[in-house]
MIMARMI-133589 format. One line per field, with one value per residue: x negated, y negated, z negated of N, C-alpha, C in turn; residue in one letter. Coordinates in Angstrom, 1 decimal. Example, Ala and Ser with C-alpha at 12.3 -4.5 7.8 and 13.67 -1.06 7.14 Angstrom:
% residues 2
neast: (-13.2,-12.8) .
nnorth: (5.7,2.2) .
nup: (-7.8,-7.1) .
caeast: (-12.3,-13.7) .
canorth: (4.5,1.1) .
caup: (-7.8,-7.1) .
ceast: (-13.2,-12.9) .
cnorth: (3.3,0.0) .
cup: (-7.8,-7.9) .
r: (A,S) .
This chain:
% residues 92
neast: (-1.2,-0.4,-0.8,0.2,-0.1,0.5,-1.3,-0.9,-2.6,-2.5,-4.0,-4.3,-4.2,-4.9,-4.6,-5.5,-4.2,-3.6,-1.1,-1.3,0.2,2.2,1.3,1.1,-0.1,-0.5,-3.7,-6.8,-7.6,-9.9,-12.6,-12.5,-9.6,-8.9,-10.1,-11.4,-10.9,-10.0,-9.6,-7.8,-7.8,-5.4,-2.1,0.2,3.1,6.0,7.0,6.5,4.6,2.0,0.0,-2.8,-4.7,-7.2,-7.6,-9.6,-12.2,-11.6,-12.4,-12.8,-13.2,-11.7,-10.7,-11.9,-8.9,-7.1,-5.1,-2.4,-2.1,-2.3,-4.4,-4.7,-3.9,-4.3,-2.3,-0.1,3.3,4.3,6.1,7.1,7.7,9.1,8.7,10.1,9.3,8.7,5.3,4.4,3.3,0.9,0.0,0.1) .
nnorth: (1.4,-2.3,-5.0,-8.7,-11.7,-15.0,-16.4,-17.9,-20.3,-20.9,-19.5,-17.2,-13.7,-10.6,-7.3,-3.8,-0.8,2.4,4.8,7.4,10.3,8.7,6.4,3.7,0.5,0.5,1.8,0.7,1.2,3.0,3.7,6.5,6.7,6.1,4.2,0.9,-1.9,-5.4,-8.3,-11.2,-14.5,-16.3,-17.7,-20.4,-21.5,-23.6,-22.5,-20.0,-16.8,-15.9,-13.2,-11.6,-8.9,-6.8,-3.3,-1.0,0.8,3.8,7.2,10.3,12.4,14.7,12.9,13.1,13.7,12.3,14.2,14.5,12.4,11.1,10.1,6.8,6.2,5.0,6.0,6.2,6.0,3.2,1.4,-1.9,-2.9,-5.8,-8.3,-10.7,-13.1,-14.3,-13.7,-11.3,-12.0,-11.0,-11.5,-9.5) .
nup: (-0.1,0.3,-1.2,-1.4,-2.6,-4.4,-6.7,-9.9,-9.8,-7.3,-5.6,-2.7,-2.5,-1.0,-1.5,-1.3,-2.3,-3.8,-4.5,-6.1,-7.8,-8.9,-10.3,-12.4,-13.0,-9.4,-8.0,-7.0,-3.4,-1.7,0.5,1.1,1.5,4.4,7.0,7.1,5.1,5.6,4.5,5.8,6.7,4.7,4.2,2.8,3.4,3.5,1.3,1.6,1.4,3.6,4.6,5.9,7.5,8.4,9.5,10.1,11.9,11.8,11.1,13.1,11.9,9.1,5.8,2.6,0.5,-2.0,-4.0,-2.7,-1.3,2.0,4.5,5.8,9.2,12.6,14.6,12.7,11.7,9.8,6.9,6.3,2.9,1.2,-1.3,-3.3,-5.5,-8.8,-10.2,-13.0,-16.4,-16.6,-14.1,-12.0) .
caeast: (-0.1,-1.0,-0.2,-0.3,0.2,0.0,-1.3,-0.5,-3.9,-2.6,-5.4,-3.7,-5.0,-4.3,-5.4,-5.5,-3.9,-3.0,-0.2,-1.1,0.8,3.0,0.4,1.4,-0.1,-1.4,-4.9,-7.4,-7.8,-11.5,-12.9,-11.7,-8.1,-9.2,-10.5,-12.1,-9.9,-10.8,-8.6,-7.9,-7.1,-4.0,-1.6,1.5,3.8,7.3,7.5,6.3,3.2,1.6,-1.3,-3.0,-5.8,-7.7,-7.8,-10.6,-13.3,-11.2,-13.0,-11.9,-13.2,-11.1,-11.4,-11.5,-8.0,-6.6,-3.9,-1.7,-2.1,-2.4,-5.2,-4.0,-4.5,-3.7,-1.0,1.2,4.2,4.3,7.2,7.0,8.3,8.8,9.4,9.8,9.7,7.6,4.4,4.6,2.5,-0.7,-0.4,-0.1) .
canorth: (0.1,-3.3,-6.4,-9.9,-12.2,-16.3,-16.6,-19.4,-21.4,-21.5,-18.8,-16.1,-12.6,-9.2,-6.1,-2.3,0.1,3.7,5.3,8.9,11.0,7.6,5.7,2.3,0.0,1.1,2.0,0.2,2.2,3.1,4.0,7.8,6.6,5.8,2.9,-0.4,-3.0,-6.6,-9.2,-12.3,-15.8,-16.3,-19.3,-20.6,-22.9,-23.7,-21.6,-18.6,-16.6,-14.8,-12.5,-10.9,-8.1,-5.8,-2.0,-0.6,1.8,4.7,8.3,11.3,13.6,14.4,12.4,13.9,13.1,12.4,15.0,15.0,11.5,11.3,8.8,5.9,6.3,4.1,6.3,6.8,5.3,2.5,0.5,-2.9,-3.4,-7.1,-8.5,-11.9,-13.5,-14.7,-13.0,-10.9,-12.6,-10.7,-11.9,-8.4) .
caup: (-0.2,0.5,-1.8,-1.1,-3.6,-4.6,-7.9,-10.6,-9.7,-5.8,-4.6,-2.2,-2.4,-0.6,-1.6,-0.7,-3.2,-3.6,-5.8,-6.3,-9.1,-9.4,-11.5,-12.8,-11.8,-8.3,-8.4,-6.0,-2.6,-1.2,2.0,1.3,2.2,5.6,7.5,6.5,5.0,5.6,4.4,6.8,6.0,4.0,3.9,1.9,4.1,3.2,0.2,2.0,1.6,5.0,4.4,7.2,7.1,9.5,8.8,11.2,11.8,11.3,11.6,13.6,11.0,7.9,4.8,1.2,0.0,-3.5,-4.3,-1.2,-0.3,3.5,4.7,6.9,10.8,13.7,15.5,11.9,11.3,8.7,6.6,5.5,1.7,1.2,-2.8,-3.4,-7.1,-9.8,-11.1,-14.5,-17.4,-16.1,-12.2,-11.0) .
ceast: (-1.0,-0.1,-0.7,0.5,-0.1,-0.1,-1.2,-1.0,-3.7,-3.0,-4.2,-4.7,-4.1,-5.0,-4.8,-5.1,-3.4,-2.1,-0.1,-0.5,1.9,2.6,1.1,0.5,-0.7,-2.8,-5.5,-7.8,-9.2,-11.5,-12.3,-10.0,-7.9,-8.9,-11.1,-11.4,-10.9,-9.8,-9.2,-7.5,-5.7,-3.2,-0.2,2.0,5.4,7.7,7.4,4.9,3.0,0.1,-1.6,-4.4,-6.0,-7.9,-8.6,-11.4,-12.7,-11.9,-12.4,-12.2,-12.1,-11.6,-10.9,-10.2,-7.7,-5.4,-3.5,-1.4,-2.9,-3.6,-4.7,-4.8,-3.6,-2.5,0.1,1.9,4.1,5.5,6.8,7.8,7.9,9.4,9.1,10.2,8.2,6.7,4.6,3.4,1.2,-1.1,-0.5,1.3) .
cnorth: (-1.2,-4.7,-7.5,-10.9,-14.2,-16.2,-17.7,-20.4,-21.7,-20.3,-17.8,-15.0,-11.5,-8.2,-4.6,-1.3,1.5,4.0,6.6,9.5,9.6,7.0,4.5,1.6,1.0,0.9,1.6,1.2,2.0,3.5,5.7,7.9,6.4,4.4,2.1,-1.6,-4.4,-7.7,-10.5,-13.3,-15.9,-17.8,-19.3,-21.8,-22.5,-22.7,-20.1,-18.0,-15.7,-14.5,-11.5,-10.0,-7.3,-4.4,-1.3,0.4,3.2,5.9,9.3,12.4,13.2,13.8,13.4,13.1,13.2,13.0,15.0,13.8,11.6,10.0,8.3,6.3,5.5,4.7,6.6,5.8,4.6,1.6,-0.7,-3.0,-4.9,-7.4,-10.1,-12.3,-13.7,-13.2,-12.5,-11.8,-12.1,-10.7,-10.6,-8.0) .
cup: (0.1,-0.4,-1.8,-2.2,-4.1,-5.9,-8.6,-10.1,-8.3,-4.9,-4.1,-2.0,-1.8,-0.9,-1.1,-1.9,-2.9,-4.8,-6.1,-7.7,-9.6,-10.7,-11.3,-13.4,-10.6,-8.7,-6.8,-5.1,-2.2,0.2,2.6,1.6,3.3,5.9,6.6,6.4,4.6,5.6,5.2,5.8,5.9,4.0,3.1,2.5,3.8,2.2,0.8,2.2,3.0,4.7,5.8,6.6,8.5,8.9,10.4,11.0,11.0,12.0,12.2,12.9,9.8,6.9,3.7,0.7,-1.5,-3.6,-3.1,-0.9,1.1,3.7,6.0,8.3,11.5,14.3,14.0,12.0,9.8,8.3,6.0,4.1,1.5,-0.3,-2.6,-4.9,-7.6,-10.3,-12.4,-15.3,-17.0,-14.7,-11.6,-10.5) .
r: (M,F,I,C,K,R,L,P,N,G,E,I,V,I,N,R,Y,V,N,P,G,N,Y,T,P,P,Q,P,A,G,S,E,Q,G,G,V,F,T,P,L,P,S,Q,F,T,D,G,I,V,T,C,Q,F,N,L,S,N,F,A,T,Q,P,F,K,Q,V,G,V,L,K,P,L,T,Q,S,G,N,Y,Y,P,I,I,A,V,G,P,L,D,A,E,S,E) .
């Protein structure tokens, strides 16, 4: 999963996470989940945060998987989940 958020200080960050075994909160993802994650410039315009990223350098060989979590692929289908609202007290 990719989480884009605007922090109370105005900074916009996007991070890549995995949620194996229904961990709460999610855990940061690494290269073993497939591809190289690169955040791109983000913006806050008219009350809307827009985050962009690049996920590249997929290998053709299988990755070591965490539990049953499948690595991302460029040919897979993905669905955006959009949430709007204030961050919690810990900014997560």
